[in-house]
N, C-alpha and C positions, 0 to 999 in steps of 0.2 A: 122548341121549334119556332122558325119564323117564317110565315107565309108570304109576306109581301114587305116592301120597304120604300118608302119615299124620301128623297134627299133634297134639302134646300140649303144652298151656300155652305155645303160641306165639302171641304177640301177642294178637289178640282170640279166638283159638280154644282151647277148653279142651280138646276132643277132636273129631277130624274126619278123614275119610278121602275120597280123591278117586281117580278112575281117568282117565288121560288117553289120548287118541288120538295116534298118530305123526304127524299133519299139524296142523291148525290147531284149537286149544281156545280157545273163547270163553267167558270169565268174565264172565257178566252178573248185574247185581243193582243195587239203589238204593245211593245213597251210605251209607257206614258199614256196609256189608254184609259187609266183610273182602275185597273183591277184590284190593286192593294187597297186603294182608298175605298172601294165598295166593301171588301173584306173587312176593312176596318169600322166601316159604318155598322155592318151586322155585329161586330164585337162591342162597339159603344152602345148600340141599342140594347144589347143582351146584358152586358155587364156594367154599364155606365161610364167607362173610361177606355182610353187607349194604351196598348203597350209601346207604342212608337213615339208619340208626341204629347205635349202638354195640351190642356183644353184649348187654350187660345189659338193654337196652331190648327185646330179642327175647323175653324171658321175660314171660309174662302177669303182671299186676299183682298183687304180694304172694305169687307162687308162687316156690317155692325152685329150680325148674329147668324146662327146656324141651327137647322132643326132636322130632326129625324122622326119619322112617324113609321110605325109598323104594326101589323096585326098578328097575333099569336094565338094558339087554342085557348090560352088564359084570358085573352081580351086584347085591348089596343094599348099601344105604348108610344109614348113621345118623349123626346129628348130634345131641350132647347138650351143653347149655348149663347150667351150674350157678352159682348164687350162692355166694360164698364170701368172708366178711368183706367188705373193700372191692375183692376180686378177682372176676372172672368167669372161670370155667374152661370151656374148650370142648375136646371130643374127638370124633374121627371114627371110625367103624368101617366099613371097606370089606371085604366079604366076610370078616368075623370078625377082620380084622387092625386092630388099634387104633393111632391115631396122633394127635399133638397138633396137627399142622398139614397142610394138603393140598399136596403138591408140585403144580407145573403139571401133571405128567404124570397125577395123580390127579384133578385138576378136569375137569368136564364143561364145555367152553367155552359161554360165554353173552355174548349181546348184549342190552342193554337200551336201550329207547327210551321215555322218559318226558317228562312235560311240560317239565321244566327244560331238556331238551335243545333245545325250540323256541327258546330264547333263546340257544342256543350261539353264533351269529355276532354277536349284538348285546349280549350280556351281558359280564360281566367276564372277564378272562383266566384266572381260576382254572378257569372251565368248560372252556376249551379245552385247558388244561394236563391237566386230569383226563381228557378224551377220550383225548389222546396217552398218558398213563401207563397207563390202564385197558386200552387195546389191547395196550401193550407188556408189561404184566403177564401177559396171556394168550398171548403170542407169543414172548417172550424169557426163556429160563430164567434165574432169579436177579434179573430187573428187581425184582420186588417187595422183595426183600432190599435191593437197592441203594438204592431209594427210600426205605425205612425207615432205613436207615443214614445217608442224606443229612439226612434230617428231623431225626433224633436229634442229629446233629453241629450242624445249623443251631440246634437249640433250645439246645444247650450254648453254642455261641459267643454267642447272643443273651442267655443268662442272664449271661455275663461282661460283656458290654457294659453290661447294666443295673446292675451293681455299681458303687456310687460310688467306690469306691478301686482298682477294676480297670480292664481294658479297655486297658492299654498294648499296644504292639506286641508285647513279648516274651511276654506272657501270651496273646495272641490268635495267635500264629504256628502254634502246633502245630494249632490249630482250622482256621486259613486253609488250611494245607496239605492238611489231611485233606478239608476241604469242597471244595477246588479239584479234588482227584483224583476224588472221587465226582461232583462237578458236571459234570466233563468225560466221564465214562461216561454219565451220564444225557443230556447233550446229544448225544452222539455216536449213541446209539440214536434218540432224537427225530429228529434231522436225517435219518438213514437212512430212517426210517418217514415222514416228510413227503416225501421223495424218491419213496417207493414210491406213496404216495396220488396225487402230482402225475401219475404215469404215466396212471392211469386216470380222474381226476376229470373231465376236459373230455369224454372219450368218454361217460361214464355220465350226466353233466349233460345233454349235448346229447340223449341218447337218452330221457331223462325228460321235458325240457322242449321237445323237438322243436324245436330251434334249433341254430345253430353257433357259439355263444358260446365263447370261450376262457376257460377257468377254471385260475386258477394257485393255489398255495399257497406262502407264504413264512414259514419260521420266523424269528422275532423274538428276536434275542438281544442282550445288553448287551455282548459280546465277539465277537471273530472266532471262529467256531465250529471252524475248522480247527487252531487251536492254542489250545483253550480253557482247559486247565489252567494255563499259565502266564499267560495274559491275565486269567483270573479272580483268581489269586493277586496280581497287581499291581494290580488294580483294588480288591480288598479292602483293600490297604495304602493307596491313594490316598484311598478313601473312609472310612477308619477314624474321623475326626473327626465326620463326618456321622452315621455309623452309632452312634457313642458318644451323641451327642446326641438322636437318635431312639430308641435303645434296641434296634434291630433292624438285621439285615442287608439291605442294599439291593442287593447283588449276587448273582447266582446263578440257576439254572435255576428256582427258585421264584418268580421274577420274570418268566419269559419268557412268550411268546405266539406264535400264528400268525395270519395273516392270508389271508383267501380273496379273490382278486380275479376279477372278471368283466370281460372285455374291457378289462383294466388298470385298472379301477376298484375300490376296497374294497368289498366285498360289504356290510360293515357300515353303509356310507353311502350306497352307490347301489342296492343290490338291494331290489326290492319285496318286499312280505310272500310273494307267490306264489313269487318267485325264490328267496327265503331259504329257504322250506320245501323247494324242490326241491334246494338246496344241501345242506340238512341231510339230507334223505333220500339223496342220494348218498353223503355222508359214512358215514351208518350202514350202507348196503349195502356200501360198501368195506370198512368195519370187518368185516362178515359175511364177505366174501370173503377178507379177509386172514387171518383167524383159521382159516377152513377151509383155505386154502392151506398156512399154516405147520403147523398142528396135524394135517392130513390127518384131520380129524374134523368133521362138520357142527355148528355151534353151534345152541344152543337159543335162540330169540329170544323176547323178552318185551316186548310192547308195552302199557305202562300208560296207558291213557285218551288215547292220542294218535291214533287212528285216525279219530274224529269231527273232530279238528282239521285233516285234510287234505281238500282238495277231491276231487271225483269223479275227476279225471284222476290225482291223486297217489295216491288210494286203489288205482286200477287199476295204476298203475306198482308200487306196493308188493306188491300181491296176486299179481303176475306173478312177483315174486322169492320169495315165501313157500312156493310149491307144494312145493319140495324139503326144507323145514326143519320140524321140529317148533317151533310156535309158540303162545304164549299171549298172548291179547288181552283186556284187561278193558274193559268198556263198560257204560254204564246203558241202552243202547238196543241190543238185539241185532240189529234190523232193519238197522240201519246197516252192520253187519258181515257178517251171514249173507248178503245178497244178493250179495256178491262171492265167494262160495265155492261157489255152486250146490248147497248142502246138503252138500258133503264137508267136514264140520266136526264137532267134538265140542262140544255146549253143556254148561256147567256152571252151573246156576243156583244163585245165593245170595239168601237172604232176609235182611232186616234184624232 
């Protein structure tokens, strides 16, 4: 939980201060009033980074630094971001102890629900991979580093593939072995997570949609997930010529996906708009439950301009789950949101 927040040179804010309630906080204002920037500031002070932009873009235009200060039940937190030549330096201070990176234990768990997520089931696979990876980063120690190591190794292999005089099997073998080892660990964690989501998906969807449809989730891999490391290593060798011609690696968890099925039919093809919204809502609520279960701490919930995108039944269903969490909701129309909380909320008005 975040009880207050002070912003300095952060995005559109030169200097501002806010106090928050422990329940639902409704950030209301016209477009371009800084609602999403304030939500982003809460995210950065909790988790250490933004889902929207690079660190350098968090600093107000032509300013040398940005700073966020907040108070939580666990103590004071401060995030400082500085421009330095071509680099951006970021440091965190928690109860006077300074560090360059937030460990999982030092992060306040957060669940974000924003407009891009409304296309999760029908958009490209990168959004679904991001959903899994974001949840794993918040629940599995070391997963964030594992993912960064994989991406760095993937970039190095791709760089070799693009060299006109390189890309032979002997030159790539070391990268292939490393990539396969890291890829297998990523796949293992993703498959375990999907299995956990499957256990609750049908029950939660049926409760939200008031029907008895069976909902299933299937992880889509290019190799057998039970023996992924050796399978991926073999496939990298087989696909070498294709990868060299294309200049990128076509095998690995960076190409994987997951599919949601309703009564045996792919949701991306068969689900109506309302059914898709209900499936998405179920996924986000499962994310909330999963983080709380694993971390033994209630996540902060950030809803960026999506409340108005849900119809009355789904708003009511979401409202029922929000009562036990500190929640931040951005909106241009407070009336749409306030009526669902019987006055038991904190209004944060912003002006353009």
